[in-house]
C-alpha positions as CSV (number, residue, x, y, z in Angstrom):
1,M,-17.7,46.7,55.4
2,S,-19.7,49.5,54.1
3,R,-18.2,52.4,56.3
4,H,-14.7,51.0,55.8
5,P,-12.5,53.8,53.8
6,R,-10.9,51.8,51.2
7,L,-14.0,49.9,50.3
8,D,-17.6,50.7,48.3
9,V,-19.5,48.4,48.8
10,S,-22.8,47.4,46.6
11,T,-24.9,44.7,47.2
12,A,-27.4,42.6,45.2
13,Y,-29.4,40.2,46.6
14,C,-30.7,37.1,44.7
15,R,-33.8,37.0,46.7
16,L,-34.8,38.4,50.1
17,R,-35.7,35.3,52.0
18,G,-35.6,35.9,55.7
19,A,-35.6,39.9,55.3
20,R,-39.0,39.2,54.0
21,A,-41.3,36.7,55.6
22,G,-41.8,33.4,54.0
23,V,-41.5,29.6,54.3
24,D,-38.5,28.0,55.1
25,P,-38.3,23.9,54.1
26,E,-35.4,23.3,56.4
27,F,-37.6,24.6,59.6
28,G,-41.1,23.8,58.4
29,A,-42.2,27.4,59.3
30,R,-42.6,30.4,58.4
31,I,-40.5,32.4,59.1
32,Q,-38.9,36.3,59.2
33,W,-35.8,37.1,61.1
34,D,-37.1,40.3,63.5
35,I,-33.5,41.8,63.3
36,P,-32.8,44.8,60.8
37,L,-30.7,42.2,57.9
38,L,-31.5,45.7,55.0
39,D,-30.3,49.0,57.2
40,G,-26.8,50.6,57.0
41,Y,-25.5,49.9,53.6
42,P,-26.6,49.9,50.2
43,W,-28.3,47.0,48.3
44,V,-30.5,46.3,45.6
45,E,-32.7,43.3,44.6
46,I,-32.7,41.9,41.4
47,P,-35.4,40.1,40.6
48,N,-35.6,36.2,40.5
49,K,-36.9,35.0,37.1
50,G,-36.0,31.5,38.1
51,T,-38.7,29.1,39.9
52,D,-36.9,30.1,43.5
53,S,-37.1,26.4,44.5
54,E,-33.5,24.6,45.1
55,G,-32.4,23.3,41.6
56,F,-29.8,25.0,39.1
57,F,-32.9,27.5,37.9
58,G,-34.4,28.3,41.3
59,L,-32.1,31.5,41.6
60,Y,-32.0,32.9,38.0
61,N,-31.4,36.7,37.9
62,P,-30.8,38.1,34.7
63,G,-30.2,41.4,35.8
64,L,-26.8,40.3,37.6
65,W,-25.4,40.5,34.0
66,K,-26.2,44.2,33.4
67,L,-25.7,44.8,36.6
68,V,-22.3,44.0,37.0
69,R,-21.2,44.3,33.3
70,E,-22.1,48.3,33.8
71,G,-20.6,48.4,37.5
72,N,-17.0,49.1,36.8
73,F,-16.3,47.1,39.9
74,D,-12.6,46.3,40.5
75,A,-13.7,42.7,42.2
76,V,-17.5,40.5,42.6
77,F,-17.2,38.3,45.3
78,C,-20.7,35.8,44.8
79,P,-21.4,33.6,47.8
80,T,-24.5,32.2,45.6
81,G,-23.6,28.7,45.1
82,Y,-22.2,27.1,41.4
83,I,-25.6,24.8,41.6
84,R,-27.9,28.1,40.8
85,A,-27.8,29.6,37.0
86,S,-27.5,33.1,38.9
87,F,-23.5,32.0,40.1
88,W,-22.3,31.3,36.5
89,I,-24.4,34.7,35.0
90,T,-22.3,36.6,37.4
91,Y,-19.4,34.5,36.4
92,F,-19.4,35.9,33.0
93,A,-20.3,39.0,33.3
94,S,-17.0,39.4,36.0
95,K,-14.8,37.4,33.2
96,F,-16.4,40.4,30.1
97,S,-15.8,43.5,32.3
98,H,-12.3,42.2,33.7
99,S,-13.4,42.0,36.9
100,A,-11.5,40.1,39.6
101,F,-14.3,36.9,40.9
102,L,-14.0,35.4,44.2
103,F,-16.0,33.2,45.0
104,G,-15.6,30.0,47.8
105,T,-17.4,27.1,49.7
106,D,-18.0,26.7,53.2
107,A,-17.7,22.8,53.0
108,T,-15.0,21.1,55.3
109,S,-14.9,17.8,53.3
110,L,-16.2,16.3,50.0
111,S,-19.2,14.4,51.6
112,P,-22.6,16.0,51.0
113,R,-25.1,16.4,53.2
114,D,-27.5,13.4,52.1
115,S,-24.8,10.9,51.6
116,K,-24.8,10.2,48.3
117,K,-21.7,8.4,47.5
118,W,-22.1,9.5,44.0
119,K,-21.9,12.9,44.6
120,R,-18.3,12.8,46.6
121,T,-17.1,11.4,43.3
122,V,-17.8,14.3,40.9
123,K,-16.8,16.5,43.2
124,R,-13.8,15.0,43.2
125,I,-13.6,15.4,39.6
126,F,-15.2,18.7,39.1
127,W,-14.3,20.7,42.1
128,P,-10.7,21.2,41.3
129,L,-11.3,22.8,38.1
130,L,-14.3,24.8,39.5
131,Y,-12.4,26.5,41.9
132,R,-9.5,27.3,39.5
133,L,-12.0,29.6,37.6
134,A,-11.5,31.7,41.3
135,S,-9.2,35.0,41.2
136,Q,-9.3,34.3,44.6
137,V,-10.6,31.5,46.5
138,V,-12.6,32.6,49.7
139,A,-12.2,29.7,52.8
140,P,-14.3,30.5,56.1
141,S,-12.4,28.1,57.8
142,S,-9.1,26.3,58.4
143,G,-11.1,23.2,57.3
144,T,-12.3,24.4,54.4
145,C,-8.8,25.8,53.5
146,D,-7.2,22.4,53.8
147,L,-10.2,20.8,51.4
148,M,-8.5,23.3,49.2
149,R,-5.1,22.7,49.4
150,S,-6.3,18.8,49.0
151,L,-7.9,19.8,45.7
152,G,-4.7,21.6,44.1
153,I,-5.8,25.0,44.6
154,P,-2.4,26.8,45.4
155,N,-2.4,28.4,48.9
156,D,-1.7,31.9,47.2
157,R,-4.8,31.6,45.6
158,I,-7.0,30.9,49.0
159,T,-7.7,33.5,51.9
160,R,-9.7,32.9,55.1
161,V,-12.0,35.3,55.7
162,P,-13.6,33.7,58.9
163,F,-17.2,32.9,59.0
164,V,-18.3,35.8,62.1
165,V,-21.2,37.0,63.2
166,D,-21.8,41.0,64.7
167,N,-20.1,40.4,67.9
168,D,-21.0,43.9,69.4
169,W,-24.5,42.9,69.1
170,W,-24.5,39.4,70.8
171,I,-22.4,41.0,73.7
172,A,-24.8,43.9,74.3
173,Q,-27.6,41.7,74.0
174,S,-26.5,39.0,76.2
175,A,-25.4,42.1,79.0
176,L,-29.2,42.8,79.2
177,V,-30.6,39.2,79.7
178,D,-31.7,38.1,83.5
179,R,-30.7,34.9,82.8
180,E,-32.3,33.7,86.2
181,A,-35.6,34.7,84.8
182,V,-35.2,32.7,81.5
183,R,-33.8,29.9,83.6
184,A,-37.1,29.9,85.4
185,T,-39.3,29.8,82.1
186,W,-37.5,26.3,81.8
187,G,-38.2,25.0,85.0
188,A,-34.4,25.3,86.3
189,G,-33.2,26.8,89.5
190,P,-30.0,27.9,90.4
191,N,-27.9,25.3,90.8
192,S,-29.7,23.2,87.6
193,S,-27.3,22.6,84.4
194,V,-28.7,23.9,81.2
195,I,-27.8,22.1,78.4
196,L,-28.8,23.9,74.8
197,F,-29.4,22.6,71.4
198,C,-29.9,25.2,68.9
199,A,-30.6,24.2,65.3
200,K,-33.2,22.8,63.1
201,L,-34.3,19.9,64.1
202,Q,-33.2,18.1,60.6
203,P,-31.8,14.4,60.6
204,W,-28.3,15.8,59.9
205,K,-28.3,17.7,63.0
206,R,-28.3,15.0,64.7
207,P,-30.6,15.6,67.8
208,L,-31.6,12.3,68.8
209,D,-28.0,12.0,69.7
210,L,-28.1,14.7,72.1
211,L,-31.2,13.2,73.1
212,Q,-30.1,9.9,74.2
213,A,-26.3,11.1,75.4
214,F,-28.3,13.3,78.0
215,A,-30.6,10.5,79.1
216,Q,-27.5,8.4,79.5
217,A,-25.6,10.5,81.6
218,N,-28.3,11.2,84.0
219,V,-27.1,14.2,85.6
220,A,-28.9,15.3,88.7
221,N,-30.8,18.4,88.2
222,S,-30.0,18.8,84.7
223,L,-32.2,20.2,81.8
224,L,-32.2,19.8,77.6
225,V,-33.9,22.2,76.0
226,F,-34.2,22.0,72.2
227,A,-34.7,25.5,70.8
228,G,-35.4,24.7,66.9
229,E,-38.2,23.6,64.9
230,G,-38.3,20.7,61.9
231,P,-39.1,17.7,61.5
232,L,-37.5,15.7,64.1
233,R,-39.9,17.0,67.0
234,E,-42.7,14.8,67.7
235,S,-39.8,11.9,67.2
236,L,-37.9,13.6,70.0
237,Q,-40.6,14.2,72.3
238,S,-41.6,10.3,71.5
239,E,-38.1,9.4,72.4
240,A,-37.8,11.6,75.6
241,A,-41.3,9.5,76.9
242,R,-39.8,6.6,76.3
243,L,-36.2,7.3,78.0
244,G,-38.2,8.5,80.9
245,C,-36.3,11.7,80.6
246,L,-39.7,13.8,79.4
247,N,-40.3,15.8,82.3
248,R,-36.6,17.1,81.7
249,V,-36.8,17.9,78.2
250,R,-38.0,21.6,76.7
251,F,-39.3,22.2,73.4
252,P,-39.6,25.9,73.5
253,G,-39.9,26.1,69.5
254,F,-38.6,28.2,66.5
255,V,-36.6,30.7,68.6
256,N,-36.0,34.5,66.1
257,Q,-33.2,36.4,66.3
258,S,-33.5,38.9,69.0
259,Q,-34.7,36.0,71.2
260,L,-31.9,33.7,70.8
261,P,-29.5,35.8,73.2
262,A,-31.8,34.9,76.2
263,C,-31.1,31.4,75.2
264,Y,-27.6,31.3,75.2
265,V,-27.1,33.3,78.2
266,G,-29.8,30.6,80.2
267,A,-28.1,28.0,79.3
268,D,-24.6,26.3,80.4
269,L,-23.2,24.4,77.7
270,L,-24.5,24.6,74.4
271,V,-24.0,21.3,71.9
272,L,-24.1,20.9,68.0
273,P,-23.7,17.4,67.5
274,S,-24.2,17.7,63.6
275,E,-23.0,15.0,61.1
276,Y,-22.8,18.1,58.3
277,E,-22.0,21.2,59.7
278,P,-19.9,23.3,57.7
279,F,-19.2,26.1,60.1
280,G,-22.2,26.3,62.6
281,L,-22.8,30.0,63.8
282,V,-24.6,29.3,66.7
283,V,-21.1,28.3,68.4
284,N,-19.8,32.3,67.7
285,E,-23.5,33.6,69.1
286,A,-23.3,31.0,72.3
287,M,-19.4,31.8,72.7
288,L,-20.0,35.6,72.9
289,C,-23.0,35.3,75.2
290,G,-20.6,33.5,77.5
291,C,-21.9,29.9,77.3
292,M,-19.2,26.9,76.3
293,A,-19.7,25.1,73.3
294,A,-19.6,21.1,72.8
295,A,-19.7,19.4,69.0
296,S,-19.2,16.6,67.2
297,D,-15.5,16.7,64.8
298,Q,-17.6,17.2,61.9
299,V,-18.6,20.9,63.1
300,G,-16.1,23.4,61.5
301,A,-16.0,25.5,63.9
302,A,-14.8,23.1,66.0
303,R,-12.0,23.3,65.1
304,D,-11.6,27.0,64.5
305,L,-12.9,28.1,68.4
306,I,-13.8,24.9,70.5
307,A,-10.5,23.3,70.2
308,P,-8.2,26.1,71.3
309,I,-10.4,26.7,74.3
310,D,-10.6,22.7,74.9
311,P,-10.4,19.9,72.7
312,S,-11.9,17.6,75.2
313,F,-15.1,19.7,74.3
314,I,-15.0,17.8,70.5
315,Y,-15.9,14.4,70.0
316,P,-16.8,11.7,67.2
317,C,-19.7,12.4,65.6
318,G,-22.7,9.8,65.9
319,D,-20.2,8.4,69.1
320,V,-23.2,8.9,71.8
321,A,-20.6,7.1,74.4
322,A,-18.2,9.2,74.0
323,L,-20.8,12.2,73.9
324,T,-22.2,11.1,77.4
325,T,-18.9,10.8,79.2
326,L,-18.3,14.5,77.4
327,L,-21.7,15.6,79.5
328,R,-21.1,14.2,82.5
329,R,-17.5,15.8,82.6
330,A,-18.4,19.0,82.0
331,L,-21.7,19.6,84.3
332,S,-19.6,17.7,87.1
333,D,-17.5,20.3,87.6
334,P,-18.7,23.9,87.2
335,Q,-15.8,25.6,88.4
336,R,-14.1,24.1,85.3
337,L,-16.8,24.9,83.1
338,S,-16.7,28.6,84.3
339,R,-13.3,28.9,83.3
340,V,-13.7,27.7,80.1
341,R,-16.9,30.1,79.4
342,A,-14.9,32.5,80.4
343,A,-11.7,31.3,77.7
344,A,-14.8,31.5,75.5
345,C,-15.2,35.2,75.4
346,E,-11.5,36.2,75.3
347,R,-11.3,33.8,72.3
348,M,-14.0,35.7,70.3
349,K,-12.2,38.9,70.3
350,T,-10.0,37.4,67.8
351,W,-12.7,36.0,65.6
352,S,-14.7,39.0,64.7
353,P,-15.8,41.7,62.0
354,R,-12.6,43.4,62.1
355,E,-10.5,40.0,60.9
356,Y,-13.5,39.6,58.5
357,I,-12.8,42.8,56.9
358,E,-9.2,42.7,57.1
359,A,-9.3,39.2,55.2
360,T,-11.8,40.0,52.2
361,L,-9.8,42.9,51.9
362,E,-6.6,40.9,51.4
363,A,-8.6,38.5,49.4
364,V,-9.8,41.2,47.1
365,E,-6.5,42.9,46.3
366,R,-4.9,39.5,45.7
367,A,-7.9,38.7,43.6
368,V,-7.3,42.2,41.5
369,S,-3.2,42.3,41.3
370,R,-4.0,38.4,39.7
371,I,-6.2,39.8,36.9
372,R,-4.7,43.5,36.9
373,P,-1.0,43.0,37.1
374,A,0.9,46.5,38.2
375,S,2.5,47.6,34.8
């Protein structure tokens, strides 16, 4: 985006978690991503005067007011959520500066991650009012677009700006991977079938569903790899022992970004069983590395990325029997799996940074024309 001739981009960070080492509470570990996140574009860190917690004042960056007020921006895009004080600082600064203000959500339903019903009721009342504050709503998936329409947001105020990763990087890195060498570290031979779970080991990701389906499917010469860390690790190990399949399950722990292409290339099928997954960028990553993905129907990427290839790789969330059937069918026909893997690579050619930038431009143009109509 910073190299695009029609964009002059300035980026302000409220904190640098991930770019700098720090404890990620969901991984339950100290994390620092090992690829450059801050190179190649202008950015500034606005000091956080808040608590750095997950509450409203966790992100309180008063310096945003001056930045926006003095920046003379045509448009301000704020991905920081409305439950943070910094969102509202940015919103009011944009209004006073007559800058277009774009924001959105990655949600595809009103259901919260913690399943508390009162939150769903509050969202149904509050969200139609909230998203009408946007000069243009940015929606990263088809599911989010549908949600916004269901809340009464007019279609012309919604732009699908697809959730993407750096396609070129993933393709280039995957080409460098020695697939057989990676599989050998897991104890997988040339004829083994490898299923990959790549996510935080958290309840809403439902890794136990996959473990149980793997045990029930009982596909000959198959392995299950849990690439991730989190509070469910010990439970998964205990359950694998109880199910009698611990010798066919691997727990490599947290895998940093530079090593993820090897995981995807080494696997035959990625499975994302989540009950709460607004999108799921691991699906993008896996498909770019030539690994087909299967997912529950609660994963946003299932509709946009998996269904166009083969909807049979989507199953009802929580239905272990359906997931068991999916695993048996997918792993019993290597030729079919090879075909859908090739189709996955083809699908990603039209879900890339190019489409993201084009959609962002469209969203900005609509937003600016709305607040500054041509005379």
